[in-house]
C-alpha positions, 0 to 999 in steps of 0.5 A: 499499500503507497503511504497516505497523501495526508501522511506524506504531505505532513512529513513533507511540511516537517522536513521543509520547515526543518531544512529552512530553519537548519539551513542558517540562511537569513530571511532575505536569502530564503524569500527569493529562493521561496518565491521562485519555488512557489512560482514553480509549483504554480506553473507545474500545478497549472500544467496538471490541471490542463492534462487532467482536464483534458484526459477527463474530456477525452474520457467523457467523449469516448463513453459518450457523456456530456461534460 
């Protein structure tokens, strides 16, 4: 069985916070890095949405369903 998403989410969050705290880097260095990471994540999220939407619509048309 794969680890549940809720567990992976909490572990990732804990790891990320620990990594930030242990980096020893000041906030003025970390903020731009985090902003860039967030920007990249948003682009990935949008791409995933578009792929999911295209797949969903393709499946709906194949099943003869109205979407």
